[in-house]
N, C-alpha and C positions, 0 to 999 in steps of 0.2 A: 593615518592608518598604516600599520607596519606589516610588510609582507613576510611570510614564513618561506624560508629558502626550500626549494624542492629537494628531495632525497638525492636524486642524481647530481644535482649542483654540488652537494656536500660531498659526495663520493669523489666528484672530480676534484675538489679543493683538496681533500685528503691525498688523493693520489699525486696531485701536482706538488704537495708539500713534501711527499716522501720521495719523490723523483730524484733530487740531487743525491740523497743518501742512497737510493738504490743503484744509482749510476756510479757511485764511488765503490759500493760493495760489489758491483758487477766487475768494475776495473780490477780490483784488489782480487777477486776470485779467478778471473782470467790470468792475471799475472801469476798467482800461485800455481794454477793449473799448468802454465806453460813451464814453469820451473819444475813442477813434479814429472811431467813429461820428458824434460831434459833429464832429469835423475834417473828416471826409468830407463832411458836409453843408455846412459852410462853404466848402470848396472847391468842391462843386457849384454853390453859390449865386455864387461869384466866378466860375466857368466861365460861367454862364448870364449874368451882367452882362457879361463879356467879349464873349460872342458878339453880345448885343444892341447893345453898343457898336460892335462891328465891323460888324454889318449896317448901323447908321446911318452910320457912316463911309462904306461902300460905296455906299449910297443917296445920300448927299450928293455924293459924287464923281461918280455917275453923273447926277445933276441938274444939275451945273455943267459937264458936257461938251456 
């Protein structure tokens, strides 16, 4: 007599078969997220430097008028 697997067992088997792929995907996404956060920090630093430079240019222009 053949037993029919229960639905919960099938769900668990499917989840376990996907686990390595999901772990790899999570690691890749986390790595990309870290890189994007670093890029955001660089851009924020560049923006702050540009603002400082612009303020100096405006101040210097106002001093020479």
